[in-house]
BALOBA-1460 file (C-alpha; in Angstrom, 3 decimals):
// residues 333
<rec num="1" residu="x" x="0.000" y="0.000" z="0.000"/>
<rec num="2" residu="x" x="2.709" y="2.561" z="0.791"/>
<rec num="3" residu="x" x="4.394" y="1.726" z="-2.517"/>
<rec num="4" residu="x" x="1.152" y="2.543" z="-4.456"/>
<rec num="5" residu="x" x="0.850" y="5.897" z="-2.666"/>
<rec num="6" residu="x" x="4.446" y="6.777" z="-3.498"/>
<rec num="7" residu="x" x="3.884" y="5.852" z="-7.206"/>
<rec num="8" residu="x" x="0.791" y="8.058" z="-7.337"/>
<rec num="9" residu="x" x="2.700" y="11.002" z="-5.919"/>
<rec num="10" residu="x" x="5.491" y="10.495" z="-8.427"/>
<rec num="11" residu="x" x="3.044" y="10.575" z="-11.386"/>
<rec num="12" residu="x" x="1.083" y="13.572" z="-10.103"/>
<rec num="13" residu="x" x="3.396" y="16.236" z="-11.646"/>
<rec num="14" residu="x" x="2.854" y="14.811" z="-15.125"/>
<rec num="15" residu="x" x="-0.968" y="14.750" z="-15.053"/>
<rec num="16" residu="x" x="-1.428" y="18.295" z="-16.425"/>
<rec num="17" residu="x" x="0.742" y="17.469" z="-19.432"/>
<rec num="18" residu="x" x="-1.708" y="14.724" z="-20.468"/>
<rec num="19" residu="x" x="-5.006" y="16.412" z="-19.648"/>
<rec num="20" residu="x" x="-4.487" y="19.807" z="-21.208"/>
<rec num="21" residu="x" x="-1.318" y="21.336" z="-22.551"/>
<rec num="22" residu="x" x="0.477" y="22.354" z="-25.730"/>
<rec num="23" residu="x" x="0.405" y="20.728" z="-29.181"/>
<rec num="24" residu="x" x="2.426" y="20.924" z="-32.383"/>
<rec num="25" residu="x" x="3.237" y="18.819" z="-35.451"/>
<rec num="26" residu="x" x="5.166" y="15.631" z="-34.772"/>
<rec num="27" residu="x" x="7.706" y="16.097" z="-37.585"/>
<rec num="28" residu="x" x="9.102" y="18.745" z="-39.939"/>
<rec num="29" residu="x" x="11.352" y="18.359" z="-43.004"/>
<rec num="30" residu="x" x="13.239" y="21.358" z="-44.347"/>
<rec num="31" residu="x" x="15.974" y="21.902" z="-46.918"/>
<rec num="32" residu="x" x="19.442" y="22.795" z="-45.755"/>
<rec num="33" residu="x" x="19.925" y="26.573" z="-45.705"/>
<rec num="34" residu="x" x="16.181" y="27.277" z="-45.417"/>
<rec num="35" residu="x" x="14.174" y="28.659" z="-42.491"/>
<rec num="36" residu="x" x="11.492" y="26.892" z="-40.463"/>
<rec num="37" residu="x" x="8.641" y="28.252" z="-38.330"/>
<rec num="38" residu="x" x="7.029" y="25.911" z="-35.802"/>
<rec num="39" residu="x" x="3.589" y="26.786" z="-34.279"/>
<rec num="40" residu="x" x="2.909" y="25.653" z="-30.713"/>
<rec num="41" residu="x" x="-0.779" y="25.813" z="-29.674"/>
<rec num="42" residu="x" x="-1.793" y="25.912" z="-26.011"/>
<rec num="43" residu="x" x="-4.883" y="25.979" z="-23.790"/>
<rec num="44" residu="x" x="-6.419" y="29.314" z="-22.612"/>
<rec num="45" residu="x" x="-5.306" y="28.852" z="-18.983"/>
<rec num="46" residu="x" x="-1.669" y="29.151" z="-20.101"/>
<rec num="47" residu="x" x="-1.978" y="32.488" z="-21.888"/>
<rec num="48" residu="x" x="0.057" y="34.397" z="-19.270"/>
<rec num="49" residu="x" x="2.728" y="31.742" z="-18.693"/>
<rec num="50" residu="x" x="6.316" y="31.838" z="-19.939"/>
<rec num="51" residu="x" x="6.919" y="29.846" z="-23.144"/>
<rec num="52" residu="x" x="10.233" y="28.390" z="-24.270"/>
<rec num="53" residu="x" x="11.910" y="26.360" z="-27.042"/>
<rec num="54" residu="x" x="14.642" y="23.854" z="-26.306"/>
<rec num="55" residu="x" x="16.527" y="21.017" z="-27.976"/>
<rec num="56" residu="x" x="16.327" y="17.523" z="-26.547"/>
<rec num="57" residu="x" x="13.993" y="14.579" z="-26.003"/>
<rec num="58" residu="x" x="13.760" y="14.925" z="-22.187"/>
<rec num="59" residu="x" x="12.822" y="17.989" z="-20.144"/>
<rec num="60" residu="x" x="15.662" y="17.478" z="-17.674"/>
<rec num="61" residu="x" x="18.272" y="17.400" z="-20.463"/>
<rec num="62" residu="x" x="16.704" y="19.908" z="-22.882"/>
<rec num="63" residu="x" x="18.972" y="22.781" z="-23.960"/>
<rec num="64" residu="x" x="17.068" y="26.086" z="-23.939"/>
<rec num="65" residu="x" x="17.302" y="28.067" z="-27.195"/>
<rec num="66" residu="x" x="14.677" y="30.827" z="-26.747"/>
<rec num="67" residu="x" x="12.267" y="32.081" z="-24.055"/>
<rec num="68" residu="x" x="9.466" y="34.640" z="-24.077"/>
<rec num="69" residu="x" x="10.811" y="36.233" z="-20.864"/>
<rec num="70" residu="x" x="14.248" y="36.822" z="-22.435"/>
<rec num="71" residu="x" x="15.108" y="40.517" z="-22.032"/>
<rec num="72" residu="x" x="16.766" y="40.513" z="-25.462"/>
<rec num="73" residu="x" x="14.240" y="41.173" z="-28.224"/>
<rec num="74" residu="x" x="13.946" y="38.334" z="-30.767"/>
<rec num="75" residu="x" x="14.278" y="39.208" z="-34.463"/>
<rec num="76" residu="x" x="13.124" y="36.325" z="-36.723"/>
<rec num="77" residu="x" x="14.912" y="37.838" z="-39.739"/>
<rec num="78" residu="x" x="18.338" y="37.966" z="-38.034"/>
<rec num="79" residu="x" x="18.501" y="35.655" z="-35.047"/>
<rec num="80" residu="x" x="19.287" y="31.986" z="-35.455"/>
<rec num="81" residu="x" x="16.314" y="31.153" z="-33.200"/>
<rec num="82" residu="x" x="13.455" y="33.505" z="-32.249"/>
<rec num="83" residu="x" x="10.177" y="33.060" z="-30.337"/>
<rec num="84" residu="x" x="6.917" y="35.049" z="-30.407"/>
<rec num="85" residu="x" x="3.813" y="34.573" z="-28.229"/>
<rec num="86" residu="x" x="0.287" y="35.475" z="-29.397"/>
<rec num="87" residu="x" x="-2.046" y="35.069" z="-26.381"/>
<rec num="88" residu="x" x="-5.052" y="36.287" z="-28.386"/>
<rec num="89" residu="x" x="-4.886" y="33.278" z="-30.720"/>
<rec num="90" residu="x" x="-3.336" y="30.995" z="-28.060"/>
<rec num="91" residu="x" x="-0.219" y="30.110" z="-30.028"/>
<rec num="92" residu="x" x="3.487" y="30.832" z="-29.812"/>
<rec num="93" residu="x" x="5.778" y="30.391" z="-32.819"/>
<rec num="94" residu="x" x="9.455" y="29.521" z="-33.063"/>
<rec num="95" residu="x" x="11.538" y="30.454" z="-36.127"/>
<rec num="96" residu="x" x="14.889" y="28.828" z="-36.942"/>
<rec num="97" residu="x" x="17.020" y="30.346" z="-39.744"/>
<rec num="98" residu="x" x="19.772" y="28.992" z="-42.011"/>
<rec num="99" residu="x" x="19.322" y="25.397" z="-40.921"/>
<rec num="100" residu="x" x="22.156" y="22.897" z="-41.343"/>
<rec num="101" residu="x" x="22.079" y="19.129" z="-41.501"/>
<rec num="102" residu="x" x="23.553" y="19.122" z="-37.973"/>
<rec num="103" residu="x" x="20.454" y="20.930" z="-36.701"/>
<rec num="104" residu="x" x="18.361" y="17.798" z="-37.237"/>
<rec num="105" residu="x" x="16.970" y="16.253" z="-34.036"/>
<rec num="106" residu="x" x="14.262" y="16.432" z="-31.351"/>
<rec num="107" residu="x" x="12.964" y="19.755" z="-30.060"/>
<rec num="108" residu="x" x="10.359" y="20.756" z="-27.509"/>
<rec num="109" residu="x" x="7.641" y="23.426" z="-27.179"/>
<rec num="110" residu="x" x="7.348" y="24.161" z="-23.456"/>
<rec num="111" residu="x" x="5.197" y="26.140" z="-21.052"/>
<rec num="112" residu="x" x="6.859" y="26.839" z="-17.712"/>
<rec num="113" residu="x" x="4.517" y="25.991" z="-14.854"/>
<rec num="114" residu="x" x="6.887" y="26.103" z="-11.845"/>
<rec num="115" residu="x" x="6.425" y="24.566" z="-8.446"/>
<rec num="116" residu="x" x="7.547" y="21.310" z="-6.850"/>
<rec num="117" residu="x" x="4.489" y="19.173" z="-7.629"/>
<rec num="118" residu="x" x="3.705" y="20.510" z="-11.090"/>
<rec num="119" residu="x" x="5.689" y="19.703" z="-14.229"/>
<rec num="120" residu="x" x="5.978" y="21.956" z="-17.283"/>
<rec num="121" residu="x" x="3.515" y="21.438" z="-20.135"/>
<rec num="122" residu="x" x="5.481" y="20.296" z="-23.204"/>
<rec num="123" residu="x" x="5.124" y="18.904" z="-26.767"/>
<rec num="124" residu="x" x="7.884" y="17.233" z="-28.798"/>
<rec num="125" residu="x" x="8.685" y="17.490" z="-32.511"/>
<rec num="126" residu="x" x="11.375" y="16.010" z="-34.741"/>
<rec num="127" residu="x" x="13.084" y="18.298" z="-37.288"/>
<rec num="128" residu="x" x="14.912" y="16.799" z="-40.279"/>
<rec num="129" residu="x" x="17.252" y="19.039" z="-42.258"/>
<rec num="130" residu="x" x="18.015" y="17.551" z="-45.676"/>
<rec num="131" residu="x" x="19.845" y="18.624" z="-48.806"/>
<rec num="132" residu="x" x="18.079" y="18.544" z="-52.150"/>
<rec num="133" residu="x" x="15.160" y="20.353" z="-53.813"/>
<rec num="134" residu="x" x="11.461" y="20.941" z="-53.259"/>
<rec num="135" residu="x" x="8.744" y="22.703" z="-55.238"/>
<rec num="136" residu="x" x="5.911" y="24.760" z="-53.763"/>
<rec num="137" residu="x" x="3.368" y="23.217" z="-56.165"/>
<rec num="138" residu="x" x="4.025" y="20.263" z="-58.456"/>
<rec num="139" residu="x" x="0.821" y="20.868" z="-60.462"/>
<rec num="140" residu="x" x="0.357" y="24.201" z="-62.225"/>
<rec num="141" residu="x" x="-2.699" y="25.293" z="-64.208"/>
<rec num="142" residu="x" x="-3.420" y="28.353" z="-66.349"/>
<rec num="143" residu="x" x="-5.652" y="29.563" z="-69.175"/>
<rec num="144" residu="x" x="-4.452" y="29.814" z="-72.738"/>
<rec num="145" residu="x" x="-2.553" y="33.086" z="-73.178"/>
<rec num="146" residu="x" x="-1.818" y="33.551" z="-69.456"/>
<rec num="147" residu="x" x="1.323" y="32.757" z="-67.389"/>
<rec num="148" residu="x" x="2.224" y="30.308" z="-64.601"/>
<rec num="149" residu="x" x="5.236" y="30.254" z="-62.268"/>
<rec num="150" residu="x" x="6.960" y="27.297" z="-60.624"/>
<rec num="151" residu="x" x="8.754" y="28.160" z="-57.366"/>
<rec num="152" residu="x" x="11.606" y="25.780" z="-56.503"/>
<rec num="153" residu="x" x="13.636" y="25.668" z="-53.269"/>
<rec num="154" residu="x" x="17.110" y="24.110" z="-53.044"/>
<rec num="155" residu="x" x="19.584" y="23.445" z="-50.241"/>
<rec num="156" residu="x" x="22.625" y="25.621" z="-49.599"/>
<rec num="157" residu="x" x="25.081" y="23.356" z="-51.383"/>
<rec num="158" residu="x" x="23.312" y="24.054" z="-54.720"/>
<rec num="159" residu="x" x="23.446" y="27.843" z="-54.543"/>
<rec num="160" residu="x" x="26.126" y="28.090" z="-57.215"/>
<rec num="161" residu="x" x="24.825" y="25.231" z="-59.345"/>
<rec num="162" residu="x" x="23.334" y="25.942" z="-62.762"/>
<rec num="163" residu="x" x="19.549" y="25.729" z="-62.820"/>
<rec num="164" residu="x" x="17.698" y="23.950" z="-65.659"/>
<rec num="165" residu="x" x="14.145" y="23.713" z="-66.966"/>
<rec num="166" residu="x" x="13.374" y="20.872" z="-69.408"/>
<rec num="167" residu="x" x="10.374" y="19.198" z="-70.950"/>
<rec num="168" residu="x" x="10.171" y="15.607" z="-69.774"/>
<rec num="169" residu="x" x="11.471" y="13.152" z="-72.386"/>
<rec num="170" residu="x" x="13.114" y="15.855" z="-74.539"/>
<rec num="171" residu="x" x="16.679" y="16.718" z="-73.531"/>
<rec num="172" residu="x" x="17.024" y="19.154" z="-76.414"/>
<rec num="173" residu="x" x="14.366" y="21.383" z="-74.802"/>
<rec num="174" residu="x" x="16.459" y="22.157" z="-71.689"/>
<rec num="175" residu="x" x="16.936" y="25.837" z="-70.834"/>
<rec num="176" residu="x" x="19.878" y="26.820" z="-68.584"/>
<rec num="177" residu="x" x="20.385" y="29.821" z="-66.342"/>
<rec num="178" residu="x" x="23.327" y="32.070" z="-67.160"/>
<rec num="179" residu="x" x="26.210" y="33.218" z="-64.987"/>
<rec num="180" residu="x" x="23.929" y="35.759" z="-63.331"/>
<rec num="181" residu="x" x="21.384" y="33.041" z="-62.532"/>
<rec num="182" residu="x" x="18.780" y="34.135" z="-65.073"/>
<rec num="183" residu="x" x="17.437" y="33.262" z="-68.524"/>
<rec num="184" residu="x" x="14.573" y="34.745" z="-70.550"/>
<rec num="185" residu="x" x="13.015" y="34.454" z="-74.001"/>
<rec num="186" residu="x" x="9.528" y="35.018" z="-75.401"/>
<rec num="187" residu="x" x="8.017" y="31.989" z="-73.649"/>
<rec num="188" residu="x" x="10.173" y="31.122" z="-70.578"/>
<rec num="189" residu="x" x="11.920" y="33.131" z="-67.842"/>
<rec num="190" residu="x" x="14.254" y="31.649" z="-65.178"/>
<rec num="191" residu="x" x="15.354" y="33.672" z="-62.139"/>
<rec num="192" residu="x" x="17.655" y="32.463" z="-59.326"/>
<rec num="193" residu="x" x="18.089" y="34.609" z="-56.207"/>
<rec num="194" residu="x" x="21.179" y="32.570" z="-55.155"/>
<rec num="195" residu="x" x="19.795" y="32.281" z="-51.611"/>
<rec num="196" residu="x" x="17.805" y="29.056" z="-51.940"/>
<rec num="197" residu="x" x="14.978" y="29.758" z="-54.407"/>
<rec num="198" residu="x" x="14.628" y="29.967" z="-58.171"/>
<rec num="199" residu="x" x="11.489" y="30.489" z="-60.241"/>
<rec num="200" residu="x" x="10.470" y="29.419" z="-63.735"/>
<rec num="201" residu="x" x="7.723" y="31.407" z="-65.485"/>
<rec num="202" residu="x" x="5.941" y="30.099" z="-68.585"/>
<rec num="203" residu="x" x="4.569" y="33.050" z="-70.579"/>
<rec num="204" residu="x" x="1.781" y="33.230" z="-73.187"/>
<rec num="205" residu="x" x="0.649" y="29.670" z="-72.583"/>
<rec num="206" residu="x" x="-0.551" y="27.585" z="-75.517"/>
<rec num="207" residu="x" x="-2.470" y="24.317" z="-75.526"/>
<rec num="208" residu="x" x="0.612" y="22.416" z="-76.681"/>
<rec num="209" residu="x" x="2.461" y="23.488" z="-73.495"/>
<rec num="210" residu="x" x="0.434" y="20.976" z="-71.443"/>
<rec num="211" residu="x" x="2.660" y="18.178" z="-70.122"/>
<rec num="212" residu="x" x="5.352" y="17.151" z="-67.635"/>
<rec num="213" residu="x" x="8.519" y="19.173" z="-67.005"/>
<rec num="214" residu="x" x="11.428" y="18.884" z="-64.622"/>
<rec num="215" residu="x" x="13.724" y="21.428" z="-63.037"/>
<rec num="216" residu="x" x="17.171" y="20.711" z="-61.670"/>
<rec num="217" residu="x" x="19.983" y="22.162" z="-59.576"/>
<rec num="218" residu="x" x="23.219" y="20.211" z="-59.811"/>
<rec num="219" residu="x" x="22.314" y="16.522" z="-59.687"/>
<rec num="220" residu="x" x="18.947" y="17.119" z="-58.021"/>
<rec num="221" residu="x" x="15.758" y="16.995" z="-60.117"/>
<rec num="222" residu="x" x="12.069" y="17.489" z="-59.400"/>
<rec num="223" residu="x" x="9.009" y="17.077" z="-61.655"/>
<rec num="224" residu="x" x="6.290" y="19.647" z="-62.379"/>
<rec num="225" residu="x" x="3.078" y="19.156" z="-64.383"/>
<rec num="226" residu="x" x="1.570" y="22.035" z="-66.387"/>
<rec num="227" residu="x" x="-2.077" y="22.039" z="-67.524"/>
<rec num="228" residu="x" x="-3.280" y="24.638" z="-70.046"/>
<rec num="229" residu="x" x="-7.056" y="25.160" z="-70.222"/>
<rec num="230" residu="x" x="-8.903" y="26.680" z="-73.240"/>
<rec num="231" residu="x" x="-9.736" y="30.350" z="-73.222"/>
<rec num="232" residu="x" x="-13.474" y="31.084" z="-72.605"/>
<rec num="233" residu="x" x="-15.488" y="31.989" z="-75.747"/>
<rec num="234" residu="x" x="-18.480" y="33.722" z="-74.122"/>
<rec num="235" residu="x" x="-17.484" y="37.160" z="-75.434"/>
<rec num="236" residu="x" x="-17.881" y="36.088" z="-79.080"/>
<rec num="237" residu="x" x="-21.514" y="35.146" z="-78.470"/>
<rec num="238" residu="x" x="-22.273" y="38.524" z="-76.935"/>
<rec num="239" residu="x" x="-20.835" y="40.427" z="-79.932"/>
<rec num="240" residu="x" x="-22.962" y="38.599" z="-82.506"/>
<rec num="241" residu="x" x="-26.257" y="39.306" z="-80.729"/>
<rec num="242" residu="x" x="-28.417" y="42.029" z="-82.447"/>
<rec num="243" residu="x" x="-28.619" y="45.450" z="-80.777"/>
<rec num="244" residu="x" x="-31.750" y="46.136" z="-78.782"/>
<rec num="245" residu="x" x="-32.460" y="49.604" z="-80.194"/>
<rec num="246" residu="x" x="-33.106" y="48.252" z="-83.712"/>
<rec num="247" residu="x" x="-36.212" y="46.427" z="-82.460"/>
<rec num="248" residu="x" x="-37.902" y="49.719" z="-81.600"/>
<rec num="249" residu="x" x="-37.887" y="50.855" z="-85.273"/>
<rec num="250" residu="x" x="-39.517" y="47.714" z="-86.673"/>
<rec num="251" residu="x" x="-43.159" y="48.121" z="-87.919"/>
<rec num="252" residu="x" x="-45.863" y="46.328" z="-85.942"/>
<rec num="253" residu="x" x="-46.542" y="42.814" z="-87.198"/>
<rec num="254" residu="x" x="-49.547" y="42.324" z="-89.504"/>
<rec num="255" residu="x" x="-52.367" y="40.102" z="-88.285"/>
<rec num="256" residu="x" x="-52.028" y="36.613" z="-89.679"/>
<rec num="257" residu="x" x="-55.676" y="35.475" z="-89.650"/>
<rec num="258" residu="x" x="-57.282" y="38.287" z="-91.691"/>
<rec num="259" residu="x" x="-55.228" y="37.945" z="-94.857"/>
<rec num="260" residu="x" x="-56.188" y="34.312" z="-95.734"/>
<rec num="261" residu="x" x="-59.894" y="35.106" z="-95.039"/>
<rec num="262" residu="x" x="-59.844" y="38.042" z="-97.470"/>
<rec num="263" residu="x" x="-58.436" y="35.745" z="-100.178"/>
<rec num="264" residu="x" x="-61.197" y="33.169" z="-99.554"/>
<rec num="265" residu="x" x="-63.912" y="35.829" z="-99.672"/>
<rec num="266" residu="x" x="-62.738" y="36.954" z="-103.133"/>
<rec num="267" residu="x" x="-62.848" y="33.354" z="-104.365"/>
<rec num="268" residu="x" x="-66.387" y="32.839" z="-103.031"/>
<rec num="269" residu="x" x="-67.589" y="36.043" z="-104.657"/>
<rec num="270" residu="x" x="-66.185" y="34.898" z="-108.009"/>
<rec num="271" residu="x" x="-67.869" y="31.488" z="-107.679"/>
<rec num="272" residu="x" x="-71.229" y="33.093" z="-106.873"/>
<rec num="273" residu="x" x="-71.036" y="35.386" z="-109.914"/>
<rec num="274" residu="x" x="-70.165" y="32.480" z="-112.226"/>
<rec num="275" residu="x" x="-72.981" y="30.327" z="-110.794"/>
<rec num="276" residu="x" x="-75.505" y="33.135" z="-111.267"/>
<rec num="277" residu="x" x="-74.437" y="33.634" z="-114.855"/>
<rec num="278" residu="x" x="-74.745" y="29.917" z="-115.608"/>
<rec num="279" residu="x" x="-78.159" y="29.794" z="-113.987"/>
<rec num="280" residu="x" x="-79.378" y="32.726" z="-116.083"/>
<rec num="281" residu="x" x="-78.079" y="31.142" z="-119.295"/>
<rec num="282" residu="x" x="-79.805" y="27.827" z="-118.456"/>
<rec num="283" residu="x" x="-83.107" y="29.572" z="-117.752"/>
<rec num="284" residu="x" x="-82.870" y="31.472" z="-121.033"/>
<rec num="285" residu="x" x="-82.277" y="28.246" z="-122.999"/>
<rec num="286" residu="x" x="-85.204" y="26.530" z="-121.250"/>
<rec num="287" residu="x" x="-87.506" y="29.488" z="-121.934"/>
<rec num="288" residu="x" x="-86.522" y="29.455" z="-125.600"/>
<rec num="289" residu="x" x="-87.343" y="25.758" z="-125.941"/>
<rec num="290" residu="x" x="-90.725" y="26.192" z="-124.256"/>
<rec num="291" residu="x" x="-91.531" y="29.057" z="-126.544"/>
<rec num="292" residu="x" x="-90.690" y="27.043" z="-129.646"/>
<rec num="293" residu="x" x="-92.814" y="24.142" z="-128.409"/>
<rec num="294" residu="x" x="-95.756" y="26.430" z="-127.885"/>
<rec num="295" residu="x" x="-95.464" y="27.838" z="-131.442"/>
<rec num="296" residu="x" x="-95.588" y="24.414" z="-133.222"/>
<rec num="297" residu="x" x="-98.572" y="23.350" z="-135.551"/>
<rec num="298" residu="x" x="-101.585" y="22.035" z="-133.590"/>
<rec num="299" residu="x" x="-102.114" y="19.135" z="-136.069"/>
<rec num="300" residu="x" x="-98.547" y="17.991" z="-135.741"/>
<rec num="301" residu="x" x="-98.873" y="18.210" z="-132.016"/>
<rec num="302" residu="x" x="-102.105" y="16.114" z="-132.165"/>
<rec num="303" residu="x" x="-100.353" y="13.479" z="-134.312"/>
<rec num="304" residu="x" x="-97.532" y="13.203" z="-131.885"/>
<rec num="305" residu="x" x="-99.960" y="12.853" z="-129.000"/>
<rec num="306" residu="x" x="-101.886" y="10.089" z="-130.877"/>
<rec num="307" residu="x" x="-98.689" y="8.274" z="-131.668"/>
<rec num="308" residu="x" x="-97.736" y="8.384" z="-128.035"/>
<rec num="309" residu="x" x="-101.144" y="6.929" z="-127.055"/>
<rec num="310" residu="x" x="-100.883" y="4.154" z="-129.620"/>
<rec num="311" residu="x" x="-97.515" y="3.169" z="-128.312"/>
<rec num="312" residu="x" x="-99.128" y="2.542" z="-124.953"/>
<rec num="313" residu="x" x="-101.713" y="-0.041" z="-126.232"/>
<rec num="314" residu="x" x="-101.322" y="-3.844" z="-125.763"/>
<rec num="315" residu="x" x="-100.130" y="-6.294" z="-128.501"/>
<rec num="316" residu="x" x="-103.662" y="-7.498" z="-129.422"/>
<rec num="317" residu="x" x="-104.352" y="-4.209" z="-131.077"/>
<rec num="318" residu="x" x="-101.684" y="-5.172" z="-133.666"/>
<rec num="319" residu="x" x="-99.912" y="-2.848" z="-135.868"/>
<rec num="320" residu="x" x="-102.615" y="-0.324" z="-135.810"/>
<rec num="321" residu="x" x="-100.090" y="2.400" z="-135.780"/>
<rec num="322" residu="x" x="-99.130" y="1.621" z="-139.340"/>
<rec num="323" residu="x" x="-102.773" y="1.453" z="-140.657"/>
<rec num="324" residu="x" x="-103.947" y="4.034" z="-143.137"/>
<rec num="325" residu="x" x="-106.603" y="6.486" z="-142.230"/>
<rec num="326" residu="x" x="-109.168" y="7.099" z="-144.966"/>
<rec num="327" residu="x" x="-111.171" y="10.243" z="-144.911"/>
<rec num="328" residu="x" x="-114.402" y="9.953" z="-147.094"/>
<rec num="329" residu="x" x="-114.988" y="12.543" z="-149.730"/>
<rec num="330" residu="x" x="-118.400" y="14.045" z="-149.582"/>
<rec num="331" residu="x" x="-118.435" y="14.757" z="-153.291"/>
<rec num="332" residu="x" x="-118.575" y="11.015" z="-154.186"/>
<rec num="333" residu="x" x="-121.964" y="10.591" z="-152.704"/>
């Protein structure tokens, strides 16, 4: 039982570090000669506490490099290591400049708590300083006619090396920086600041510029992909549209239904006139025939009527129609 109590007391100082404390990224990789800024986030109750940055994997053997209570002002642009606390956003940042491969190792963000039974609140991170190259973005995209820029970082040992920009698979396309670290033509511009960064700008992009490229410094190479998108064509459609003011001068449209009806009415009138004329002619012909019939000889008309009656008799009458009619002469008596 006494042993358990002693173990509990020994672990008590480390409880705050697990419950609530400070956090940061577990690992950073940076090129040799470059700078690195590490953010260390903490809980609100530690806003007024002293923050520090030290090198080592154990608090007891951690070498202090910067503290927020240091009377000397920290200048991130000049000092090898500088620290800045922002209690409003609950973060303090540490900046390390001109890193060397020997600077690789474990570091610690710490908040000084003080007291016998309370341990400092800490978070560990591993920094790896390497030599080589890196690119800010390995995939670039731009519209046809525009420009894109590839930003490449290199380690300190490649500061004096010649920089190249080549199209992948075509060695004859390689463009090299001059003695002053620059190159420029109508389509490509290379600029080396000789401090760890060089840029390659592709100007007046064309669709055929889409593809893979690689840039190099010394024996180091890194790939970059360029995508050129077509230029929008919406402006051409707007130009071809007719102006609005011309519509105001157009005459009002004619009614569609009245014109065919007027044509049909003319046709009907013509048909009625022709029918009336034909009717009048027919009546005149009929009247003429009736008149002629009325003027014929009464005897001839009586003979025709008798012939018609004889034609209606039965067969037993015989051929009476062909018999001769004898009229007696009174003078023979």
